[in-house]
N, C-alpha and C positions, 0 to 999 in steps of 0.2 A: 158232668161227673158229680155224684153227691159229695157233700162236705160233711164231715163229722168233726166237732169239736170234743176234744178229749181233755177234761178239766181236772187238774189237781187241785182240790179245794185247800189243800195244807201247803200250797206254794207260798214262798215268802211275803209277796205283795198281795195281801188278802183284800185291800180295797180295790185294787186293779182287777182281781178275780170277780168281785161283786159287780163291778162296772161292766166287765166283760160279759158276764151271764145276761145282764139286762139289753145288751147290744145285739145278742145272736138273733137272727131272724127265725120264724117258724120253718122256713125251708130247708134249714140246715138240722142236723141231728147233734145231741149233746150226750155225751157219756161222763160220769163222775167216777174217777178211779177209786178203788175200794182199799187197796194195799199196794205194796211194792211188787212190781211185775205185773200188775193188772192190766196196764196199758197194752204191753205186748201181747197178752193172752186174748184181750178184747179184739184188737186189730186183726189177729189171726183167725179168730172165730167169726168176725164180720165178714172178712173177704171169703171165707169158706161158704158162708150163707148167703151173701148179697152181692158177691163180687167186689172188684176194686173200688176205692173211694179216695178222696183227699182227706187225710187225717191231720188235723190241726192240734198239736200238743200245746196245751195251755198250762204252763208251768215253767220249770228251769231246765238246765242242761240235763238232768237225770230223767225228767218227763220226756224231753226230746229223744233221748237215748232209748227209752223204752219203746216209744211210737215207732222209731225208725227200725228197730229190731223186729217189730211186727210188720212193718210196711215192706221191708226187703225180703219177706217170705212170700209176698203176693205179687205177681205180675201185673203191672199197670197200676198199682197203687202208688199214691203220692204223700208226702209229708209236708207240714208247714209248722209254724209255732207263733204264738203269742206269748211274748217273754215276761211272764208274771212270776218268775222264780227269783232266786237270792242272786246267783252269779250271772246267769244269762250271757255266757260267754260266746256261744256259737253265732248268734245274730250279729255280734260285733264284726264278723268278717264281711258283712254285706253294707254297701253304702247306698243313698238315694232310697232308702225304704222305710215305710212305716209299718212295723209289725203289729201295731197296736189297732190298725185299721180293719175292722172285721169284713167290711164289704171288699175290700181290696184283697183280703185273704182268700176270699170265695171266688173272686173273678180273675186274679192275676195269673200269669203264665208261670209255668214251673221251669226250673233250670237243673240240669244234670250236675251233680257235685260229687267229689270223691268221698268214700268213706274208708275207715280202717278195720280190717278183719282181725280178730285175735283169737289164738287158740291157747288155752291155759290148761296146765298139767298140775293136778294135785291129788294126793293119796291115791294114786293109780288110776285116776279118772281124768278124761279129756273133755273140756267143755269149751265152748267159744261163743262169740257174738260180734257185734260191730260197735265201733266207736265213731261218732261223728265230728268230734271236735279234738280231744286231747286225752292222752294217757300220761299219768305221773307216777314216778317211782323216787323214793328217797324223800327229801325235805319237803318237796310239793305235795306229795301224797299225805305226809305227816301233818301238814298244815290242813288239808282237806278233812283229814280224819278228826283232828281236834276241833276244827270249826264246827262239825256236826255236833259236838258235844256242848257248844256254847249257844244254846238255843235261846238263852235269855239276852243276847246281844244282837241287835238288828242288822241286817243287810251285810254290806261289804264291810263295816266295821269288825264284824266277827272274823274276817280273814286277816285283818291287820293284827288283832289280838292273839290270833292263833299264830301268826309269823312270829310274834314277839315271844310268845310261850316256847315255840320250837327253836328259837335261836338260843334260848338258855340251855336246852338239851343238846342241840346241834346234832341230832340223830339223822344220818344219811342212810346209805346203803352200802353193801359189798357184794358186787356184781360182775359177771361176765357179759360183755355186749358184743354181738356180731351183726354187722350190717352187710347184707348181700353177701353173706358167707365169709366175710373177713372180721377177725377179731380187732375191735377198735378200743377196748378197755377191758382190763381184768384186775380188779381190786376196789378199794374204796372210792366213793365219790359223795359229793353232796346231794345231786339230784340228776335225774334224767327226765326229759319230756319227749315223748313220741307224739308228734302233732300233725294234725290235718288242718286245723285252724290255728290262729296267731295267739289267742287269749286263753287265759286261765284265772282263776281266783277272782272273779269279779272285775276283769277289766286289765289285769297285769299281761302285758304284751311281751310274754317270754319268748315266743317263737316269731320274730318279725319276718323271718323269710319263708314262713309256711303260706301255703295258698291252697284253698279247698278245691281248685280245679287244675292243678299242675300234674296230676298223676304221680306224686312222689310223697314219701314221708319225710318230714323235717325232724331231725333228732338233735337235741341239745344234750351235752354231756358236761356237767358242771363239776370240776375237780374237787377234792376234799380240801376246800379253802378253810382259812381261820374265820372267826366270826366277825372280827374287825374288817377284814377284807371283804366279806360278803355284805356286810352293812354299808360299806362304801360303795359298792356296786349296786346295791338294791334300788336307788332312785332311777338310775338308767335303765336297770333291768326291767323294771315296772313300766317304763315308757317305751321299751324296745329299742333304745337307743344304744345299748351296750355293745352292739355289734360294731360300733363306730370307735370304740376305745382301742388305743394303740396296743398290739400284742395281745389282744383278748383271747387270741387262740391258744395261748399258754394256760389260760384258766377255763375256757369254755370251748369245746370241741363242737362244730356243728357239722352234721352229716345230712346229705339227702340220698334217699334209697327206696328201693321197692319192698324190702323186707328187713325185719330187725328181731333178733332173739335175745332175750335177756333171762340169764339164769343166776339166781342167788347163790353165793358162795357159802351161805350159812344155813341152807336147808329151805327155808321159806321167807318169803316177803310180801308186803302188801302193795298193791297197786291200785290207782285210781283210774277210772273210766268215766269220763264226763261227769265228774264229781261223785261217783259211787265207788265205794272201797270194797275190794276184793282181795283174796290171798291166792298165792301160786308158789309152786316150786319151779317152774320154768314157764315162759311165755313167749309166743311167736306172733309178730304182727306182719300183715301183709295189705298193701294199698290195693284198693278196688276202685279204679277210675271211673268217674261218671256213673256210678251204680245207682245213686239215690236221686229221684226226682223230687225237687224241694220248691215250695211255693215261695216265689220272691215278689212281695208286694211293692214294686217300684212306684215312686211318687213322680208324676208327669210335670208338676207345676215348677219344678225347680231342680237345680243340679248341686252337687255337693254333698257332704254327709248329712243325713237327715236329723234336723235339730229335734223334732218332736221325739223320736225314738231315742236318741242319744241323751237328751235331757232326762227322760224317764230312767234310762239305765245308769245315770250318773257319770257319763263320759264328758 
């Protein structure tokens, strides 16, 4: 199968992008994205003209999202990633891997992983697409939105600064949430995360019970708690150990489901899909088990979490 590296030259780790370009062999094809959404368009047109290929997204979670949305429109196509973006949260769900090894990216086997399909309703129009990692509504979405404005702050630090800014405002959301047809929340909340993977915000393990191969959506609903209470929970929330806190269910409701519908009670809201911010008047999420073929570059010489990739991602 032909391998095509789709490179976002504006990705957060510019030195890694430059190193990557030098390592790609002549047997592979290379495409540089030109604008937002260009990766999806390119993959679709490539498949129409030349047939399926393995498309390696070279960027962050937003670049992966664009490539995946193109790949899933073409039978037989596969996706992969070299995580040279800012957050790089999706690859944190894999262990024993070196996503920076170009030769492994081209030769490794693919695995079938879940994705989440969403249908959004806005201004009388229905749109949809796929999310590979996580959707965020409320505080998490506001953090991602503010982080995009902090272009002068590097990497993961921008997320922490954005968290601090949003804590001052403490703007959450007011929504109705239905999981598998049952209303599980109606009113104010701090945040909700609709997850396929465990991580968001550059390594925050917000959804530790999530798994990209279990055929279920993992939903966190964090109630409208005080700033002080949220700050006290934040260290464990970031590590994913908050689920071990006694009576945590009084603060955070955790659901596993096949589908979820979120309706804002005040007209419109923003939501974040794999780091990209969109608006909606109503949104429905559905799990699509094992729909995506994803290249997983396993390292054979050792076991345990891969230190090379984890060190580069700041884990």
